[in-house]
Backbone as a chain_set.jsonl record, in Angstrom:
{"seq": "XXXXXXXXXXXXXXXXXXXXXXXXXXXXXXXXXXXXXXXXXXXXXXXXXXXXXXXXXXXXXXXXXXXXXXXXXXXXXXXXXXXXXXXXXXXXXXXXXXXXXXXXXXXXXXXXXXXXXXXXXXXXXXXXX", "coords": {"N": [[-30.543, -32.828, -27.459], [-27.832, -33.564, -26.969], [-27.049, -31.266, -28.614], [-27.429, -28.959, -27.492], [-25.537, -29.381, -24.729], [-23.504, -29.606, -26.074], [-22.867, -27.133, -27.077], [-23.462, -25.31, -24.807], [-21.144, -26.409, -23.258], [-19.073, -24.989, -25.053], [-19.72, -22.766, -25.409], [-18.77, -22.489, -22.202], [-15.848, -22.902, -22.292], [-14.98, -20.705, -24.086], [-15.718, -18.404, -22.365], [-13.717, -18.782, -20.627], [-11.403, -18.883, -21.723], [-11.192, -16.526, -22.491], [-10.627, -14.659, -20.561], [-8.858, -12.468, -18.517], [-5.652, -12.289, -17.974], [-3.59, -11.692, -14.693], [-0.736, -10.354, -14.549], [3.019, -10.566, -13.463], [4.49, -7.332, -12.703], [4.4, -7.446, -15.773], [5.903, -9.036, -16.322], [4.988, -11.94, -18.183], [4.568, -14.199, -17.281], [1.944, -16.773, -16.096], [0.096, -16.788, -13.251], [2.005, -16.002, -11.586], [1.901, -13.916, -8.346], [0.336, -11.11, -7.98], [-0.173, -9.224, -5.587], [0.982, -6.989, -3.287], [2.727, -6.338, -0.072], [3.194, -3.697, 2.296], [5.289, -2.863, 4.685], [6.165, -1.285, 7.723], [7.918, 0.831, 10.482], [7.331, 3.405, 12.747], [8.918, 5.824, 13.818], [10.376, 8.252, 16.337], [12.393, 10.768, 15.385], [14.125, 12.497, 16.694], [14.339, 10.69, 19.552], [14.065, 8.72, 18.701], [11.993, 6.764, 19.555], [9.285, 4.873, 19.534], [6.616, 5.843, 17.535], [3.07, 5.397, 18.321], [0.352, 4.514, 17.23], [0.111, 5.637, 14.978], [-0.997, 7.468, 11.395], [-0.649, 5.606, 8.231], [-0.943, 5.838, 5.608], [-1.615, 5.236, 2.138], [-1.346, 6.334, -1.27], [-2.423, 6.215, -4.65], [0.128, 6.35, -7.268], [-0.164, 7.669, -9.855], [-3.004, 9.01, -9.61], [-3.179, 10.028, -6.994], [-4.955, 8.755, -5.63], [-6.943, 7.456, -3.14], [-5.229, 4.274, -1.54], [-5.388, 2.548, 0.34], [-5.386, 2.689, 3.885], [-3.872, 2.578, 7.807], [-3.274, 2.247, 10.908], [-0.633, 2.528, 12.999], [0.488, -0.146, 15.412], [0.857, -0.971, 18.885], [3.465, -1.444, 19.26], [4.418, 0.731, 17.371], [4.378, -0.586, 14.734], [3.53, -0.778, 11.517], [1.017, -2.395, 8.787], [0.034, -2.719, 5.247], [-1.738, -4.598, 3.002], [-2.253, -6.713, 0.443], [-2.215, -5.256, -1.656], [-1.809, -4.004, -5.01], [0.705, -4.591, -7.669], [2.906, -2.089, -8.135], [2.678, 1.547, -8.562], [3.461, 4.14, -6.242], [2.704, 6.516, -3.2], [3.87, 7.422, 0.275], [1.983, 8.496, 3.07], [2.361, 9.386, 6.277], [1.768, 10.213, 9.08], [1.085, 11.713, 12.713], [-0.522, 13.317, 15.851], [0.883, 16.498, 16.381], [3.417, 16.068, 15.228], [5.632, 16.661, 11.792], [4.32, 15.922, 8.908], [4.801, 12.673, 7.399], [6.182, 11.775, 3.621], [6.272, 9.425, 1.636], [7.564, 9.739, -1.274], [8.05, 8.344, -3.782], [7.196, 5.198, -4.015], [7.599, 2.139, -5.298], [6.408, -0.962, -5.93], [6.806, -3.696, -6.407], [7.463, -6.611, -6.129], [7.418, -8.925, -3.579], [7.108, -8.155, -0.785], [8.007, -4.997, 0.953], [9.243, -3.262, 3.003], [10.454, -1.263, 5.618], [11.826, 1.727, 7.309], [10.421, 4.287, 8.736], [11.028, 7.931, 9.92], [9.689, 10.468, 12.042], [9.033, 13.626, 12.38], [9.251, 15.732, 15.325], [6.602, 18.354, 15.701], [7.835, 21.667, 16.577], [7.265, 24.754, 17.976], [7.097, 28.438, 18.427], [5.617, 29.914, 20.779], [4.44, 33.39, 21.278], [3.407, 35.133, 23.223], [1.373, 38.225, 23.792], [1.764, 40.694, 26.236]], "CA": [[-30.505, -32.114, -26.009], [-26.561, -33.254, -26.972], [-26.437, -29.901, -29.172], [-27.338, -28.503, -26.083], [-24.866, -29.42, -24.017], [-22.103, -29.065, -26.866], [-22.835, -25.476, -27.29], [-23.343, -24.904, -23.47], [-19.283, -26.505, -23.212], [-17.996, -24.584, -26.193], [-19.684, -21.417, -24.427], [-18.17, -21.891, -21.112], [-14.476, -22.866, -22.526], [-14.659, -19.41, -24.451], [-16.01, -17.596, -21.801], [-12.829, -19.629, -19.61], [-10.378, -18.222, -22.41], [-11.256, -14.958, -22.725], [-10.245, -14.213, -18.961], [-7.895, -11.297, -18.526], [-4.71, -13.12, -17.185], [-3.057, -11.138, -14.309], [1.328, -11.061, -14.411], [3.46, -9.905, -12.407], [4.615, -6.071, -13.155], [4.703, -6.638, -16.988], [6.018, -10.691, -16.583], [3.618, -13.045, -18.776], [4.475, -15.916, -16.484], [0.835, -16.976, -15.34], [0.224, -17.888, -11.881], [3.185, -15.24, -10.172], [1.687, -13.083, -7.898], [-0.196, -9.833, -8.601], [-0.602, -8.391, -4.511], [2.008, -7.099, -2.29], [2.531, -5.593, 1.209], [4.241, -2.425, 2.693], [5.242, -3.051, 6.151], [6.972, -0.508, 8.798], [7.424, 1.098, 11.922], [7.099, 4.787, 12.902], [10.196, 6.034, 14.986], [10.936, 9.829, 16.95], [13.471, 11.369, 14.797], [14.916, 12.453, 18.397], [14.992, 10.149, 20.265], [13.814, 7.188, 18.091], [11.349, 6.176, 20.385], [8.615, 4.528, 18.443], [5.507, 6.752, 17.59], [2.229, 4.593, 18.245], [-1.19, 4.659, 16.975], [0.659, 6.784, 14.096], [-1.497, 6.797, 10.62], [-0.132, 5.625, 7.065], [-1.916, 6.508, 4.326], [-0.91, 4.8, 0.984], [-2.192, 7.107, -2.451], [-2.306, 5.793, -6.171], [0.766, 8.171, -7.789], [-0.924, 8.192, -11.237], [-4.085, 10.161, -9.659], [-3.708, 10.6, -6.091], [-6.287, 8.474, -5.118], [-6.871, 6.616, -1.595], [-5.506, 3.119, -2.152], [-5.178, 2.214, 1.686], [-4.71, 3.523, 5.11], [-3.973, 1.799, 8.547], [-3.116, 2.876, 12.037], [0.173, 1.587, 13.401], [-0.148, -0.54, 16.38], [1.29, -0.146, 20.27], [4.866, -1.115, 18.964], [4.69, 1.375, 16.073], [4.629, -1.312, 13.327], [1.999, -0.709, 10.165], [1.128, -3.26, 7.639], [-0.83, -2.581, 4.687], [-1.623, -6.007, 2.608], [-3.161, -7.132, -0.782], [-2.156, -4.424, -2.915], [-1.506, -4.417, -6.742], [2.006, -4.24, -7.9], [2.512, -0.368, -8.713], [3.801, 3.472, -8.062], [2.394, 4.615, -4.652], [3.295, 7.182, -2.399], [2.803, 7.13, 1.81], [2.304, 9.134, 4.328], [2.816, 9.118, 8.225], [1.705, 11.661, 10.185], [0.444, 12.05, 13.563], [-0.604, 14.881, 15.789], [2.225, 17.289, 17.005], [4.272, 15.658, 14.351], [5.263, 16.987, 10.722], [3.634, 14.635, 7.721], [6.611, 12.06, 6.64], [5.676, 11.329, 2.668], [7.866, 8.44, 0.662], [6.844, 10.009, -2.478], [8.329, 7.169, -4.477], [7.249, 4.051, -3.811], [7.496, 0.683, -6.685], [5.778, -2.117, -5.408], [6.986, -4.944, -7.551], [7.927, -7.895, -5.68], [5.792, -9.268, -2.969], [7.379, -7.093, 0.4], [8.494, -3.827, 0.94], [9.656, -3.191, 4.354], [11.181, -0.211, 6.08], [10.994, 2.605, 8.719], [10.186, 5.986, 8.937], [11.194, 8.113, 11.264], [8.817, 11.581, 11.609], [9.808, 14.634, 13.59], [8.118, 16.691, 15.942], [6.279, 19.844, 15.294], [8.297, 22.865, 17.53], [6.468, 25.917, 17.633], [7.486, 29.196, 19.302], [4.792, 31.017, 20.436], [4.817, 34.505, 22.07], [2.096, 35.578, 24.043], [1.074, 39.381, 23.961], [0.908, 40.493, 27.748]], "C": [[-28.291, -32.622, -25.935], [-26.038, -31.917, -27.592], [-26.273, -29.088, -27.883], [-26.135, -28.091, -24.982], [-23.551, -28.792, -24.719], [-22.308, -27.62, -26.686], [-22.445, -25.173, -26.107], [-21.613, -25.096, -22.609], [-18.647, -25.438, -23.884], [-18.172, -23.213, -25.48], [-18.998, -21.429, -22.993], [-16.432, -21.711, -21.469], [-14.182, -21.588, -23.51], [-14.668, -18.674, -23.789], [-14.116, -17.668, -20.921], [-11.487, -18.61, -20.723], [-10.496, -17.205, -22.448], [-10.794, -14.031, -21.592], [-9.207, -12.714, -19.086], [-6.81, -12.529, -17.881], [-4.009, -12.112, -16.4], [-1.446, -11.345, -14.493], [1.821, -9.852, -13.756], [4.907, -8.711, -12.923], [5.469, -6.557, -14.527], [5.543, -8.491, -17.428], [4.811, -11.551, -16.997], [4.075, -14.659, -17.84], [2.883, -15.871, -15.836], [1.046, -17.736, -13.8], [1.099, -17.142, -10.614], [1.94, -14.655, -9.488], [1.387, -11.513, -8.047], [-0.333, -8.966, -7.084], [0.593, -8.833, -3.882], [2.263, -6.706, -0.838], [3.76, -5.326, 1.916], [4.212, -2.336, 3.679], [6.39, -2.269, 6.858], [6.534, -0.403, 9.849], [8.006, 2.828, 11.618], [8.326, 5.043, 14.278], [9.783, 7.68, 15.423], [12.049, 9.969, 15.97], [14.747, 12.006, 15.423], [15.267, 11.889, 18.8], [14.746, 8.864, 19.927], [13.626, 6.051, 19.132], [10.462, 5.831, 19.517], [7.104, 5.381, 19.029], [4.08, 5.874, 17.271], [1.214, 5.386, 17.74], [-0.946, 5.759, 15.309], [-0.632, 6.277, 12.925], [-0.717, 6.838, 9.588], [-1.597, 4.88, 6.324], [-1.089, 6.234, 3.043], [-1.893, 5.571, -0.282], [-1.677, 6.529, -3.77], [-1.327, 7.353, -6.881], [0.546, 8.439, -8.681], [-1.55, 9.203, -10.671], [-4.442, 10.331, -8.266], [-4.377, 10.084, -5.258], [-5.859, 7.439, -3.867], [-6.339, 5.589, -2.14], [-6.183, 2.204, -0.618], [-5.115, 2.36, 2.48], [-4.943, 2.437, 6.648], [-3.297, 3.109, 9.459], [-2.041, 1.879, 13.018], [0.231, 0.951, 14.902], [0.77, -0.258, 17.721], [2.987, -0.611, 20.279], [5.72, -0.131, 17.764], [4.539, 1.042, 14.59], [3.286, -1.088, 12.892], [1.959, -1.7, 9.317], [0.151, -2.615, 6.774], [-0.783, -3.747, 3.195], [-2.535, -5.748, 1.219], [-3.571, -5.977, -1.716], [-1.369, -4.578, -4.214], [-0.266, -3.907, -6.587], [1.581, -2.773, -8.533], [3.312, 0.782, -8.455], [2.303, 3.888, -7.713], [3.38, 5.95, -3.95], [2.491, 7.239, -1.415], [3.464, 8.278, 2.017], [1.606, 9.184, 5.448], [2.724, 10.768, 8.197], [1.016, 10.996, 11.419], [0.397, 13.609, 14.499], [0.472, 15.094, 16.714], [3.402, 16.803, 16.746], [4.223, 16.392, 12.876], [4.832, 15.691, 10.271], [4.67, 14.622, 7.383], [6.177, 11.512, 5.104], [7.152, 10.323, 2.34], [6.995, 8.658, -0.588], [7.809, 8.615, -3.974], [8.368, 5.795, -4.211], [6.725, 3.142, -4.505], [6.929, 0.148, -5.817], [5.721, -3.095, -6.606], [6.846, -6.352, -7.219], [6.667, -7.825, -4.003], [5.778, -8.683, -1.445], [7.737, -6.033, 0.399], [8.341, -3.187, 2.618], [10.501, -1.47, 4.98], [10.891, 1.222, 6.855], [10.983, 4.169, 8.16], [10.152, 6.753, 10.107], [10.412, 9.963, 10.717], [9.419, 12.926, 12.809], [8.744, 15.778, 13.999], [7.844, 18.299, 15.864], [7.444, 20.584, 16.743], [8.23, 24.073, 16.972], [6.937, 26.787, 18.897], [6.559, 30.148, 19.307], [4.855, 31.911, 21.442], [3.161, 34.904, 22.536], [2.545, 37.591, 24.5], [0.574, 40.339, 25.5], [0.159, 42.641, 27.511]], "O": [[-27.551, -32.133, -25.082], [-24.942, -31.439, -27.297], [-25.227, -28.677, -27.381], [-25.857, -26.981, -24.528], [-22.802, -27.914, -24.294], [-21.563, -27.091, -25.861], [-21.289, -24.775, -25.961], [-21.068, -24.363, -21.783], [-17.666, -24.926, -23.343], [-17.227, -22.565, -25.03], [-18.643, -20.324, -22.583], [-15.78, -20.736, -21.093], [-12.981, -21.445, -23.74], [-13.807, -17.82, -24.002], [-13.467, -16.641, -20.724], [-10.812, -17.713, -20.219], [-9.373, -16.702, -22.434], [-10.623, -12.82, -21.731], [-9.127, -12.145, -20.174], [-7.25, -13.56, -17.373], [-3.562, -11.28, -17.189], [-0.985, -12.483, -14.57], [1.379, -8.721, -13.556], [5.994, -9.085, -13.362], [6.672, -6.336, -14.669], [5.663, -8.962, -18.56], [3.847, -11.802, -16.274], [3.781, -15.845, -17.984], [2.622, -14.93, -15.086], [1.718, -18.676, -13.376], [1.081, -17.356, -9.402], [0.874, -14.897, -10.054], [2.339, -10.757, -8.238], [-0.656, -7.803, -7.327], [1.145, -9.927, -3.766], [1.204, -7.137, -0.38], [4.776, -5.981, 2.147], [3.226, -1.754, 4.131], [7.545, -2.597, 6.588], [5.539, -0.901, 10.377], [8.728, 3.301, 10.74], [8.418, 4.484, 15.371], [8.888, 8.246, 14.796], [12.677, 8.918, 15.84], [15.897, 12.073, 14.99], [16.495, 11.889, 18.874], [15.094, 7.924, 20.641], [14.301, 5.089, 19.5], [10.628, 6.422, 18.45], [6.637, 5.539, 20.157], [3.866, 5.613, 16.087], [1.147, 6.615, 17.768], [-1.822, 6.436, 14.77], [-1.243, 5.223, 13.101], [0.042, 7.806, 9.537], [-2.524, 4.074, 6.415], [-0.043, 6.847, 2.829], [-3.11, 5.394, -0.242], [-0.461, 6.393, -3.904], [-1.614, 8.544, -7.003], [0.891, 9.595, -8.927], [-1.102, 10.328, -10.891], [-5.587, 10.676, -7.975], [-4.567, 10.625, -4.169], [-4.799, 6.835, -3.701], [-6.662, 5.492, -3.324], [-7.16, 1.457, -0.576], [-3.905, 2.135, 2.475], [-5.896, 1.662, 6.718], [-2.962, 4.25, 9.142], [-2.374, 0.851, 13.607], [-0.065, 1.815, 15.728], [1.473, 0.749, 17.635], [3.72, -0.197, 21.177], [6.891, -0.124, 17.383], [4.541, 1.783, 13.607], [2.237, -1.15, 13.532], [3.092, -2.022, 8.96], [-0.667, -1.908, 7.362], [0.172, -3.675, 2.421], [-3.308, -4.811, 1.018], [-4.627, -5.736, -2.299], [-0.36, -5.276, -4.312], [0.044, -3.06, -5.749], [0.565, -2.386, -9.11], [4.509, 0.805, -8.168], [1.151, 3.978, -8.138], [4.554, 6.194, -4.23], [1.261, 7.199, -1.432], [4.499, 8.852, 1.677], [0.388, 9.038, 5.551], [3.193, 11.799, 7.713], [0.442, 9.914, 11.294], [0.946, 14.662, 14.174], [0.923, 14.314, 17.553], [4.358, 16.882, 17.518], [3.115, 16.78, 12.508], [4.888, 14.635, 10.902], [5.457, 15.524, 7.098], [5.621, 10.434, 5.317], [8.351, 10.394, 2.606], [6.002, 8.002, -0.902], [7.62, 8.678, -5.189], [9.442, 5.195, -4.166], [5.497, 3.07, -4.537], [6.862, 0.746, -4.742], [4.862, -3.227, -7.477], [6.219, -7.16, -7.904], [5.727, -7.138, -3.604], [4.711, -8.666, -0.83], [7.966, -5.867, -0.799], [7.317, -2.755, 3.147], [11.113, -0.797, 4.151], [9.756, 1.694, 6.928], [11.558, 4.82, 7.288], [9.495, 6.474, 11.111], [10.501, 10.516, 9.62], [10.105, 12.85, 13.828], [7.874, 16.41, 13.4], [8.666, 19.21, 15.947], [7.715, 19.914, 17.739], [8.781, 24.501, 15.958], [7.143, 26.325, 20.019], [6.408, 31.012, 18.444], [5.266, 31.507, 22.529], [2.07, 34.833, 21.97], [3.477, 38.073, 25.145], [-0.587, 40.607, 25.809], [-0.578, 43.136, 28.365]]}, "num_chains": 1, "name": "protein.A"}
């Protein structure tokens, strides 16, 4: 019975030691955070007014896969949380506005704050009578 418990203890220790350790953007310090947050506000480029309920979608820079997405609140604020450190691009859009891209977004510390201004679509329509 003692041999069984000894083997179990050795097996558990080997599993614990073989676990992959997460690092902070290449830093080998164990215990550093590996997740961050991207947050910001969306405003109209012409009027400087808040654009509420705009879509903020985050994609992986490497393969363009969807990472996360949110909708800005009634104060035009959005927040993407629990993101792994890495390279991303952000797309913000709303009906009646051109899409705005933040193509080179590198998350290497816990928070990234910024404001984005989006441009209204202006279309001249001509009608045939």
